[in-house]
MARKOL-921333 format. One record per residue (C-alpha): x, y, z; residue number from 1. Coordinates in pm, 1 decimal. Example, Ala and Ser with C-alpha at 12.3 -4.5 7.8 and 13.67 -1.06 7.14 Angstrom:
((1230.0 -450.0 780.0) 1);
((1367.0 -106.0 714.0) 2);
! end
This chain:
((-2063.4 6137.5 -3229.3) 1);
((-2280.1 6223.0 -2920.1) 2);
((-2351.0 5854.6 -2840.2) 3);
((-1977.7 5779.2 -2833.4) 4);
((-1924.3 6051.0 -2570.9) 5);
((-2186.9 5886.3 -2349.4) 6);
((-2001.6 5553.1 -2372.6) 7);
((-1675.4 5719.4 -2269.4) 8);
((-1848.7 5876.7 -1964.1) 9);
((-1982.2 5536.7 -1856.6) 10);
((-1637.1 5384.9 -1884.1) 11);
((-1487.3 5668.4 -1678.0) 12);
((-1752.4 5620.3 -1405.8) 13);
((-1683.4 5247.6 -1392.8) 14);
((-1309.9 5312.8 -1365.9) 15);
((-1369.0 5562.2 -1082.5) 16);
((-1585.4 5308.6 -894.2) 17);
((-1321.0 5040.9 -938.2) 18);
((-1052.2 5275.4 -805.9) 19);
((-1250.3 5347.9 -487.8) 20);
((-1156.6 5127.1 -191.2) 21);
((-1402.7 4843.1 -130.6) 22);
((-1530.2 4709.8 199.7) 23);
((-1359.6 4390.2 310.7) 24);
((-1649.9 4297.2 539.5) 25);
((-2004.2 4356.2 424.0) 26);
((-2222.3 4553.6 667.4) 27);
((-2410.0 4308.5 888.8) 28);
((-2603.6 4322.9 1213.5) 29);
((-2456.7 3998.0 1346.4) 30);
((-2081.6 4042.0 1311.5) 31);
((-1987.5 3723.0 1501.1) 32);
((-2157.7 3510.3 1234.3) 33);
((-1932.5 3639.3 955.4) 34);
((-1772.4 3340.0 784.5) 35);
((-1393.9 3317.4 797.3) 36);
((-1161.5 3081.5 621.0) 37);
((-1066.0 2800.1 859.1) 38);
((-710.7 2805.9 991.8) 39);
((-487.0 2518.3 1082.9) 40);
((-431.9 2551.2 1457.8) 41);
((-92.4 2382.1 1435.2) 42);
((24.4 2634.9 1177.8) 43);
((150.0 2913.2 1400.5) 44);
((434.6 3012.1 1628.7) 45);
((495.7 3220.0 1941.2) 46);
((665.6 3499.1 1752.2) 47);
((590.0 3814.1 1955.1) 48);
((739.0 4050.3 1696.3) 49);
((521.1 3901.6 1424.0) 50);
((217.3 3917.2 1651.9) 51);
((281.5 4285.7 1723.2) 52);
((323.1 4368.1 1355.6) 53);
((-1.7 4184.1 1282.3) 54);
((-175.4 4393.3 1547.4) 55);
((-52.6 4717.7 1388.7) 56);
((-160.7 4593.2 1048.1) 57);
((-503.5 4499.6 1184.4) 58);
((-540.2 4844.9 1339.2) 59);
((-467.9 5010.0 1004.0) 60);
((-705.9 4780.4 816.7) 61);
((-981.4 4840.3 1072.0) 62);
((-952.1 5219.7 1046.6) 63);
((-948.7 5201.3 666.3) 64);
((-1258.3 4979.1 676.3) 65);
((-1444.6 5231.0 892.5) 66);
((-1337.0 5523.5 671.4) 67);
((-1448.2 5340.4 357.5) 68);
((-1788.0 5267.7 513.2) 69);
((-1827.5 5630.4 624.9) 70);
((-1742.7 5764.8 277.2) 71);
((-1995.4 5533.5 116.0) 72);
((-2264.9 5639.5 359.3) 73);
((-2190.1 6009.7 315.7) 74);
((-2189.1 5980.7 -63.8) 75);
((-2549.9 5874.0 -62.1) 76);
((-2795.8 6158.9 -104.3) 77);
((-3125.6 6149.3 83.5) 78);
((-3254.0 5845.7 265.2) 79);
((-3243.3 5754.7 632.6) 80);
((-2868.3 5809.3 668.1) 81);
((-2903.5 6172.5 572.1) 82);
((-3182.3 6199.0 828.5) 83);
((-2967.2 6033.7 1098.0) 84);
((-2684.9 6275.0 1020.1) 85);
((-2917.1 6571.1 1065.6) 86);
((-3053.8 6433.2 1394.4) 87);
((-2702.8 6379.5 1534.2) 88);
((-2615.5 6741.0 1457.1) 89);
((-2927.5 6925.9 1568.7) 90);
((-3169.3 6678.2 1729.8) 91);
((-3281.5 6649.0 2090.4) 92);
((-3095.3 6427.0 2334.4) 93);
((-3350.7 6147.3 2303.2) 94);
((-3344.9 6166.0 1923.1) 95);
((-2964.8 6159.7 1915.9) 96);
((-2951.2 5849.5 2133.4) 97);
((-3216.0 5675.2 1921.9) 98);
((-3035.6 5761.2 1597.3) 99);
((-2703.7 5631.2 1730.4) 100);
((-2871.0 5310.8 1843.3) 101);
((-3022.2 5244.8 1499.8) 102);
((-2696.1 5319.1 1318.1) 103);
((-2493.9 5089.5 1546.3) 104);
((-2747.3 4808.7 1505.2) 105);
((-2715.1 4832.5 1125.9) 106);
((-2344.1 4745.4 1136.1) 107);
((-2169.9 4723.0 1478.0) 108);
((-1825.2 4681.3 1322.4) 109);
((-1837.9 4984.7 1096.9) 110);
((-2005.5 5204.2 1361.2) 111);
((-1771.1 5111.6 1645.2) 112);
((-1644.4 5469.8 1679.0) 113);
((-2003.5 5584.8 1718.3) 114);
((-2045.6 5336.8 2003.6) 115);
((-1717.7 5417.9 2173.9) 116);
((-1674.8 5790.9 2123.8) 117);
((-2023.5 5935.1 2083.4) 118);
((-2223.8 5707.2 2313.2) 119);
((-1974.1 5591.3 2575.2) 120);
((-1710.4 5861.1 2611.4) 121);
((-1930.9 6163.9 2535.9) 122);
((-2245.4 6050.6 2720.5) 123);
((-2202.6 5755.8 2960.1) 124);
((-1899.7 5912.6 3128.5) 125);
((-2060.7 6256.4 3151.5) 126);
((-2135.9 6406.8 3492.3) 127);
((-2487.1 6493.6 3378.9) 128);
((-2677.5 6208.5 3545.5) 129);
((-2985.3 6222.1 3322.2) 130);
((-2779.9 6202.5 3003.9) 131);
((-2551.1 5939.4 3153.0) 132);
((-2834.8 5709.6 3262.6) 133);
((-3005.8 5740.8 2923.7) 134);
((-2680.6 5644.8 2750.0) 135);
((-2626.9 5354.5 2991.5) 136);
((-2971.6 5215.0 2907.5) 137);
((-2904.6 5241.3 2534.4) 138);
((-2558.2 5091.6 2555.1) 139);
((-2682.0 4807.4 2774.7) 140);
((-2956.6 4719.5 2524.4) 141);
((-2711.1 4730.1 2234.9) 142);
((-2458.8 4508.3 2411.8) 143);
((-2718.4 4256.4 2524.6) 144);
((-2924.1 4231.8 2206.7) 145);
((-2697.6 4320.8 1914.9) 146);
((-2327.9 4362.2 1977.9) 147);
((-2217.9 4091.3 2222.2) 148);
((-2209.7 3720.8 2127.1) 149);
((-2320.0 3441.9 2363.5) 150);
((-1959.2 3357.7 2443.2) 151);
((-1662.5 3528.3 2602.0) 152);
((-1470.5 3766.9 2378.9) 153);
((-1103.7 3708.7 2302.4) 154);
((-813.3 3948.7 2296.8) 155);
((-619.4 3991.2 1973.6) 156);
((-311.5 3829.7 2129.4) 157);
((-513.2 3516.0 2207.3) 158);
((-597.6 3459.1 1840.3) 159);
((-385.6 3256.4 1600.3) 160);
((-235.4 3576.3 1457.0) 161);
((94.5 3420.5 1342.0) 162);
((-79.0 3169.1 1118.5) 163);
((28.8 3195.3 755.2) 164);
((-332.7 3164.9 637.8) 165);
((-453.7 3477.9 817.1) 166);
((-635.8 3720.5 584.8) 167);
((-730.8 4086.1 616.2) 168);
((-1081.1 3974.0 706.4) 169);
((-943.2 3776.9 1001.0) 170);
((-739.1 4071.6 1121.1) 171);
((-1026.8 4320.9 1103.6) 172);
((-1267.0 4095.1 1294.6) 173);
((-1007.1 4004.2 1556.9) 174);
((-912.4 4366.8 1608.5) 175);
((-1278.4 4464.3 1645.4) 176);
((-1335.9 4184.5 1896.8) 177);
((-1031.0 4297.3 2092.6) 178);
((-1150.8 4659.6 2092.7) 179);
((-1503.2 4555.9 2192.9) 180);
((-1370.9 4350.5 2484.3) 181);
((-1171.6 4649.5 2611.8) 182);
((-1468.3 4884.1 2568.0) 183);
((-1695.3 4642.9 2757.8) 184);
((-1450.5 4642.4 3048.1) 185);
((-1444.6 5023.8 3050.1) 186);
((-1824.5 5023.4 3054.4) 187);
((-1821.9 4798.3 3363.3) 188);
((-1576.6 5035.0 3531.2) 189);
((-1817.3 5320.7 3461.1) 190);
((-2099.8 5116.8 3617.5) 191);
((-1882.8 5057.6 3923.1) 192);
((-1837.1 5433.1 3964.3) 193);
((-2212.1 5482.7 3931.1) 194);
((-2275.9 5216.7 4197.0) 195);
((-2089.4 5440.8 4445.9) 196);
((-2278.2 5757.1 4350.4) 197);
((-2422.1 5982.9 4620.2) 198);
((-2774.7 5948.1 4482.1) 199);
((-2958.2 5623.6 4551.1) 200);
((-3149.9 5617.3 4222.8) 201);
((-2818.9 5626.5 4030.6) 202);
((-2680.8 5339.5 4239.4) 203);
((-3006.5 5153.2 4191.1) 204);
((-2978.3 5188.6 3813.0) 205);
((-2616.5 5070.9 3817.9) 206);
((-2703.6 4759.0 4020.9) 207);
((-2990.6 4669.2 3787.1) 208);
((-2768.8 4711.8 3479.2) 209);
((-2492.2 4499.0 3632.0) 210);
((-2744.0 4223.7 3704.7) 211);
((-2895.9 4230.6 3354.7) 212);
((-2554.7 4208.7 3186.9) 213);
((-2450.8 3927.0 3420.0) 214);
((-2761.6 3725.3 3339.1) 215);
((-2749.3 3789.9 2963.5) 216);
((-2382.2 3745.0 2867.5) 217);
((-2082.2 3550.5 3002.3) 218);
((-1832.2 3826.4 2924.0) 219);
((-1669.7 3972.5 3239.1) 220);
((-1903.8 3770.2 3461.7) 221);
((-1640.8 3751.3 3737.2) 222);
((-1615.9 4131.3 3763.7) 223);
((-1990.8 4179.3 3732.0) 224);
((-2057.3 3922.3 4004.0) 225);
((-1803.7 4088.4 4233.3) 226);
((-1974.3 4425.7 4186.9) 227);
((-2316.4 4278.5 4261.3) 228);
((-2197.2 4086.4 4568.7) 229);
((-2020.4 4395.1 4704.0) 230);
((-2353.2 4578.4 4715.6) 231);
((-2461.0 4343.6 4996.1) 232);
((-2248.7 4572.0 5210.6) 233);
((-2410.0 4895.0 5090.8) 234);
((-2495.6 5139.6 5368.3) 235);
((-2845.4 5174.0 5224.3) 236);
((-3047.2 4874.6 5346.0) 237);
((-3285.2 4887.8 5050.2) 238);
((-2997.1 4858.8 4803.3) 239);
((-2839.4 4576.8 5004.9) 240);
((-3173.1 4393.6 5005.5) 241);
((-3209.1 4450.5 4632.0) 242);
((-2861.6 4307.6 4571.7) 243);
((-2959.4 3998.9 4772.1) 244);
((-3279.3 3962.2 4569.4) 245);
((-3096.9 4000.8 4236.2) 246);
((-2841.8 3737.2 4339.1) 247);
((-3121.4 3494.5 4420.4) 248);
((-3279.4 3564.8 4080.3) 249);
((-2942.1 3504.3 3917.2) 250);
((-2923.1 3157.9 4073.9) 251);
((-3275.5 3078.4 3958.2) 252);
((-3178.9 3158.2 3598.7) 253);
((-2827.9 3010.0 3620.2) 254);
((-2836.1 2734.3 3887.5) 255);
((-2491.6 2609.3 3784.3) 256);
((-2339.9 2929.7 3922.7) 257);
((-2420.2 2838.7 4286.1) 258);
((-2067.6 2741.4 4383.3) 259);
((-1921.4 3043.7 4199.8) 260);
((-2156.4 3281.2 4383.2) 261);
((-2087.5 3113.0 4719.7) 262);
((-1711.3 3152.1 4673.3) 263);
((-1751.5 3517.2 4577.9) 264);
((-1956.6 3582.6 4890.6) 265);
((-1690.1 3398.6 5090.5) 266);
((-1435.1 3658.4 4971.8) 267);
((-1667.7 3933.0 5093.0) 268);
((-1732.3 3767.7 5430.9) 269);
((-1367.5 3733.3 5523.8) 270);
((-1252.9 4083.3 5436.7) 271);
((-1094.1 4265.3 5726.3) 272);
((-1303.1 4580.2 5683.1) 273);
((-1646.4 4420.8 5640.6) 274);
((-1924.4 4557.9 5860.4) 275);
((-2142.9 4340.1 6083.7) 276);
((-2448.2 4430.1 5878.7) 277);
((-2284.9 4328.1 5548.9) 278);
((-2175.2 4001.2 5706.2) 279);
((-2526.4 3936.5 5833.9) 280);
((-2687.1 4014.1 5495.7) 281);
((-2439.9 3780.6 5325.9) 282);
((-2520.4 3492.2 5561.3) 283);
((-2894.1 3551.1 5519.4) 284);
((-2851.5 3523.1 5142.1) 285);
((-2646.1 3203.0 5175.9) 286);
((-2927.1 3056.4 5387.1) 287);
((-3171.3 3116.5 5100.9) 288);
((-2976.2 2927.7 4833.7) 289);
((-3177.0 2632.5 4702.7) 290);
((-2972.9 2312.6 4734.7) 291);
((-3017.5 1989.8 4541.6) 292);
((-2922.3 1627.3 4602.6) 293);
((-2666.3 1588.7 4326.7) 294);
((-2293.1 1635.0 4289.1) 295);
((-2304.9 2011.1 4232.7) 296);
((-2551.8 2051.6 4519.3) 297);
((-2325.0 1850.6 4748.4) 298);
((-2022.9 2065.1 4657.5) 299);
((-2220.6 2381.6 4727.2) 300);
((-2345.6 2243.6 5060.9) 301);
((-1995.1 2139.7 5168.0) 302);
((-1865.1 2487.7 5090.4) 303);
((-2147.6 2645.3 5288.0) 304);
((-2077.5 2425.0 5591.4) 305);
((-1710.8 2524.0 5573.9) 306);
((-1798.3 2895.1 5564.2) 307);
((-2048.2 2865.5 5849.8) 308);
((-1800.8 2691.9 6080.6) 309);
((-1522.4 2942.2 6012.0) 310);
((-1766.7 3221.0 6096.0) 311);
((-1860.5 3032.3 6414.6) 312);
((-1499.0 3035.9 6527.0) 313);
((-1457.1 3405.3 6444.3) 314);
((-1779.4 3498.1 6620.3) 315);
((-1697.1 3299.9 6934.7) 316);
((-1349.6 3456.2 6945.9) 317);
((-1502.0 3801.8 6904.0) 318);
((-1746.9 3738.1 7189.2) 319);
((-1464.8 3632.2 7423.8) 320);
((-1272.0 3949.3 7338.0) 321);
((-1580.8 4160.8 7400.5) 322);
((-1645.8 3991.1 7734.9) 323);
((-1292.9 4072.9 7850.0) 324);
((-1330.4 4429.7 7726.5) 325);
((-1664.9 4464.6 7898.1) 326);
((-1525.5 4353.9 8233.6) 327);
((-1250.0 4615.9 8208.1) 328);
((-1490.8 4895.2 8119.2) 329);
((-1778.5 4791.5 8339.9) 330);
((-1787.5 5126.9 8515.0) 331);
((-1805.5 5321.6 8189.5) 332);
((-2176.3 5379.3 8133.1) 333);
((-2126.0 5535.3 7792.1) 334);
((-1998.8 5207.9 7648.3) 335);
((-2287.3 4994.0 7772.4) 336);
((-2516.7 5096.1 7489.2) 337);
((-2258.6 5010.6 7224.3) 338);
((-2187.0 4671.1 7377.6) 339);
((-2556.9 4587.1 7389.5) 340);
((-2599.0 4683.3 7023.8) 341);
((-2301.3 4475.7 6910.8) 342);
((-2419.3 4179.8 7118.2) 343);
((-2763.8 4196.1 6958.6) 344);
((-2601.2 4183.2 6615.2) 345);
((-2402.0 3879.1 6724.8) 346);
((-2718.4 3709.8 6848.9) 347);
((-2878.1 3757.4 6506.5) 348);
((-2562.8 3639.3 6335.5) 349);
((-2539.7 3328.7 6551.7) 350);
((-2904.0 3244.9 6486.0) 351);
((-2853.2 3292.1 6110.8) 352);
((-2545.6 3066.6 6111.8) 353);
((-2722.8 2791.0 6303.8) 354);
((-3021.1 2815.5 6071.1) 355);
((-2788.8 2783.6 5773.8) 356);
((-2601.5 2482.2 5910.0) 357);
((-2921.8 2302.3 6009.8) 358);
((-3066.1 2366.5 5665.3) 359);
((-2750.8 2273.3 5473.5) 360);
((-2643.4 1966.8 5671.5) 361);
((-2878.5 1712.3 5500.3) 362);
((-2729.6 1802.8 5160.4) 363);
((-2364.5 1801.7 5268.0) 364);
((-2115.5 1520.3 5294.3) 365);
((-1853.4 1639.4 5538.0) 366);
((-1593.6 1432.6 5719.6) 367);
((-1651.7 1359.0 6089.6) 368);
((-1333.0 1543.1 6184.8) 369);
((-1486.4 1872.0 6072.3) 370);
((-1777.8 1834.6 6313.0) 371);
((-1558.8 1698.3 6593.6) 372);
((-1364.7 2025.9 6587.7) 373);
((-1685.2 2226.8 6623.6) 374);
((-1887.2 2008.1 6860.5) 375);
((-1748.4 2172.5 7176.4) 376);
((-1824.3 2514.2 7030.7) 377);
((-2183.0 2408.8 6963.1) 378);
((-2226.7 2279.3 7318.0) 379);
((-2085.8 2606.0 7450.8) 380);
((-2334.0 2800.3 7237.4) 381);
((-2618.3 2584.4 7370.5) 382);
((-2526.9 2696.5 7725.1) 383);
((-2440.2 3065.4 7680.6) 384);
((-2661.0 3169.0 7388.5) 385);
((-3020.6 3288.0 7395.1) 386);
((-3279.5 3015.5 7436.8) 387);
((-3374.6 3013.6 7068.5) 388);
((-3008.1 2989.9 6969.9) 389);
((-2958.5 2707.6 7220.6) 390);
((-3241.0 2513.4 7055.8) 391);
((-3086.5 2558.5 6711.9) 392);
((-2744.2 2452.6 6840.1) 393);
((-2893.5 2137.7 6994.1) 394);
((-3081.7 2068.4 6670.9) 395);
((-2754.5 2076.6 6482.3) 396);
((-2580.5 1851.7 6735.6) 397);
((-2871.5 1608.1 6710.6) 398);
((-2859.1 1602.6 6329.5) 399);
((-2486.0 1540.2 6329.0) 400);
((-2510.4 1272.2 6597.8) 401);
((-2800.6 1101.5 6422.7) 402);
((-2610.8 1085.8 6094.0) 403);
((-2322.7 918.4 6277.2) 404);
((-2566.8 689.4 6464.9) 405);
((-2417.8 790.8 6800.0) 406);
((-2610.4 1030.2 7025.8) 407);
((-2402.4 1113.8 7332.1) 408);
((-2515.1 1135.4 7695.2) 409);
((-2379.1 1487.8 7693.0) 410);
((-2637.8 1586.9 7436.0) 411);
((-2923.8 1445.5 7641.6) 412);
((-2793.1 1619.3 7954.6) 413);
((-2786.7 1952.2 7769.1) 414);
((-3135.7 1895.2 7630.6) 415);
((-3265.7 1794.9 7975.6) 416);
((-3128.3 2113.2 8129.4) 417);
((-3327.7 2325.4 7884.1) 418);
((-3642.9 2207.5 8061.8) 419);
((-3515.7 2391.8 8371.1) 420);
((-3456.5 2714.0 8178.2) 421);
((-3700.0 2991.3 8273.1) 422);
((-3664.1 3137.1 7921.3) 423);
((-3860.7 2841.6 7786.3) 424);
((-4183.6 3011.8 7894.8) 425);
((-4126.1 3321.6 7680.5) 426);
((-3963.3 3146.8 7383.4) 427);
((-4114.4 3188.6 7037.4) 428);
((-3984.5 2848.5 6922.9) 429);
((-4212.7 2612.5 7118.6) 430);
((-4303.3 2409.3 6809.4) 431);
((-3937.7 2368.9 6713.7) 432);
((-3849.0 2279.3 7072.1) 433);
((-4119.1 2012.3 7110.5) 434);
((-4023.1 1870.5 6772.1) 435);
((-3661.5 1839.2 6887.1) 436);
((-3772.1 1673.4 7213.0) 437);
((-3986.5 1424.3 7024.3) 438);
((-3714.1 1328.8 6776.4) 439);
((-3453.0 1299.3 7051.4) 440);
((-3666.4 1080.7 7279.6) 441);
((-3772.9 868.7 6986.4) 442);
((-3407.9 784.3 6913.5) 443);
((-3315.0 723.3 7278.6) 444);
((-3276.9 359.7 7389.5) 445);
((-3268.8 434.3 7763.0) 446);
((-3618.0 401.0 7913.6) 447);
((-3498.0 548.4 8242.8) 448);
((-3383.8 864.7 8068.1) 449);
((-3705.9 892.1 7868.3) 450);
((-3908.1 855.1 8191.1) 451);
((-3710.2 1141.1 8345.3) 452);
((-3780.6 1356.9 8040.9) 453);
((-4152.5 1275.1 8042.2) 454);
((-4185.5 1347.4 8412.1) 455);
((-4001.3 1675.3 8378.5) 456);
((-4202.7 1779.6 8070.7) 457);
((-4528.1 1729.5 8258.9) 458);
((-4391.0 1921.7 8557.6) 459);
((-4310.3 2215.2 8329.2) 460);
((-4661.1 2202.3 8182.6) 461);
((-4809.3 2315.8 8514.8) 462);
((-4665.9 2662.8 8448.4) 463);
((-4733.0 2685.4 8076.0) 464);
((-5016.9 2799.7 7855.4) 465);
((-5266.5 2569.7 7687.8) 466);
((-5095.5 2536.0 7343.7) 467);
((-4768.8 2416.8 7497.3) 468);
((-4952.6 2180.6 7733.8) 469);
((-5148.8 2025.0 7446.3) 470);
((-4834.2 1978.3 7241.1) 471);
((-4651.0 1824.6 7536.5) 472);
((-4932.3 1579.0 7615.3) 473);
((-4946.8 1472.9 7252.7) 474);
((-4567.4 1428.8 7252.0) 475);
((-4582.9 1207.4 7563.2) 476);
((-4864.2 994.9 7419.1) 477);
((-4674.6 938.2 7092.8) 478);
((-4354.9 840.8 7274.3) 479);
((-4543.3 593.2 7496.2) 480);
((-4709.3 442.8 7186.7) 481);
((-4370.0 379.3 7029.3) 482);
((-4210.8 254.8 7352.7) 483);
((-4472.7 50.0 7544.9) 484);
((-4222.5 -20.6 7822.9) 485);
((-4287.1 333.4 7947.9) 486);
((-4638.7 241.7 8061.1) 487);
((-4503.0 110.1 8391.5) 488);
((-4454.9 467.3 8508.7) 489);
((-4835.1 498.8 8497.5) 490);
((-4957.2 148.2 8584.4) 491);
((-4704.8 29.0 8842.9) 492);
((-4731.9 174.2 9199.2) 493);
((-4435.1 310.6 9387.0) 494);
((-4252.1 102.7 9649.3) 495);
((-4423.5 102.6 9997.3) 496);
((-4713.7 275.2 9831.2) 497);
((-4987.0 108.6 10041.0) 498);
((-5289.2 252.3 10215.1) 499);
((-5247.5 11.4 10508.1) 500);
((-5097.2 158.4 10823.5) 501);
((-4796.5 -7.7 10982.2) 502);
((-4816.9 -79.6 11356.7) 503);
((-4517.5 -148.3 11580.3) 504);
((-4525.0 -292.8 11933.1) 505);
((-4423.1 -64.6 12219.1) 506);
((-4113.1 -190.0 12393.9) 507);
((-4184.5 -274.0 12762.8) 508);
((-3977.4 -108.2 13034.7) 509);
((-3920.7 -438.5 13213.7) 510);
((-3683.9 -562.0 12947.8) 511);
((-3323.8 -591.3 13052.2) 512);
((-3026.3 -392.2 12941.0) 513);
((-2947.3 -642.4 12666.4) 514);
((-3283.3 -572.8 12511.8) 515);
((-3205.2 -199.5 12526.5) 516);
((-2884.9 -260.3 12334.5) 517);
((-3074.2 -460.6 12073.9) 518);
((-3324.6 -177.7 12038.6) 519);
((-3041.6 69.8 11981.1) 520);
((-2899.4 -145.8 11703.3) 521);
((-3243.4 -183.5 11552.6) 522);
((-3305.7 191.9 11557.2) 523);
((-2971.2 254.9 11391.8) 524);
((-3061.5 10.7 11114.7) 525);
((-3397.3 183.6 11070.0) 526);
((-3221.8 519.3 11037.8) 527);
((-2988.6 373.0 10775.0) 528);
((-3286.4 227.5 10590.5) 529);
((-3459.3 565.4 10600.5) 530);
((-3146.9 730.6 10457.5) 531);
((-3124.1 473.5 10181.2) 532);
((-3491.1 527.4 10101.1) 533);
((-3430.4 901.0 10083.5) 534);
((-3142.8 843.6 9845.4) 535);
((-3363.1 625.4 9626.9) 536);
((-3641.9 881.7 9602.8) 537);
((-3706.0 1067.3 9276.5) 538);
((-3497.8 1383.7 9247.7) 539);
((-3605.9 1608.8 8962.7) 540);
((-3321.5 1852.6 9026.1) 541);
((-3053.4 1615.7 8905.4) 542);
((-2860.7 1746.3 8605.6) 543);
((-2839.5 1401.7 8446.2) 544);
((-3172.9 1235.9 8361.3) 545);
((-3015.2 892.6 8412.5) 546);
((-2975.5 952.6 8787.0) 547);
((-3310.2 1095.0 8895.2) 548);
((-3432.8 761.2 9041.1) 549);
((-3741.2 796.2 8825.6) 550);
((-3804.2 420.2 8850.6) 551);
((-3909.7 473.0 9211.9) 552);
((-4180.6 720.1 9115.0) 553);
((-4509.6 726.7 8928.6) 554);
((-4634.4 983.2 8683.2) 555);
((-4838.9 1179.1 8938.8) 556);
((-4807.6 1491.9 8723.2) 557);
((-5082.7 1359.3 8497.4) 558);
((-5328.5 1402.3 8782.7) 559);
((-5216.1 1760.8 8841.4) 560);
((-5234.8 1851.6 8471.5) 561);
! end
């Protein structure tokens, strides 16, 4: 009889186990690899009522699945789960966070409440900064390494929920994915709040976390990128510089995002409330983007050129407005300091824009009309800007003209006038300037104009230091090598350049009145000849190098130098 009782107990235990609810999805660390029965995409309809009822059903199934998993875990005596339970109740903060992390890694689906309620709501969103930052680090690691797939998550409504072949397994996974997507968005919102914290180390941590998530996963990349780009305008210069550095690292790891990042920075640049410093930092970052000679690189370069030119127009318009304002308030001494500060920012901005355009132009393929609209602006900048900015503006005009195989006389006149500028002596861009002179003269087909340039360059050398003189002499020698016709300015003497004295006979007093009249006519002709000679003499003060009469002069400056 006793053995029969044992058999009845075994049967009762088996019946009890069979009556207990079973898990529909087995616990797994990689939930997005769970196999689902394939569904026919055509089998489905846009029935919103059915979709809503499926969502409610999925919610119920998901909660039942979590409850079943929790009951099974709690029914086990001893083991690591009992230890985790004890740690969560009475452990230190570090131990609690570690225990939650291990439990979530074991089965992200079944421990979703632990992730959302315990870790996110109770810790990440807490005002205690130490606890919040610790939870942010843990949640970031979980999302990057365990929970998030390498694809964008989908909302429940975007799934084929009305398909007749949908099973409970489908509904649970889809509901979890929907909930995870919403939680991830809430986490990003929490990071955004942290990025505006009063303490810099909290903002620093938020920026780093945003960058790491953006690099690791595609989910919410648009919002993450916006948050990172916005930090270029942070009042703390170190944080703004860090944001610029992280963006450059992002492009190194994901070079295909160049155009996306450029467009996002464009949105920042053209906001109405953007500060001058944020605008400047943004342009500096754009100047550092590595461009390539392919289709994507060309698209990025074209977009950059477009942004630079729009900023040119805005900056020139702002300068005109400031000039008018300055003339009205000239007597107000208190405003002079502010105007000087703003102008210095504009000088930096203009230099950064010109650097960007000069750097980007070889990679871009922009229609001529775009440059035609801006060419007058560039010439204006070359006249009113600082000397270094003028050089950069002329460099850009030269690049554009060279690509179109037409270099205008206006360009050479502007370049020639820079040799008269007293700021040339104190400029820090002598190498860039001489390089521009060399390239420009090399492309010029007018020997007369080149002679005027050479003569003027050597005249300027008499006031310069040795490095500039050496560079100028080397420039002249290279130009003469490439254009041998220039040697005449050294080898050929000037007109009436003879050492022999000219003697004229003295007119005798006995000559009659007719002879006196002839002498008067002769003297008048001599005066006219002298005037014509004076007009034909070299005039280095001419604004146009084509009209200096340089053909009537030798290169005497070589002797002086």
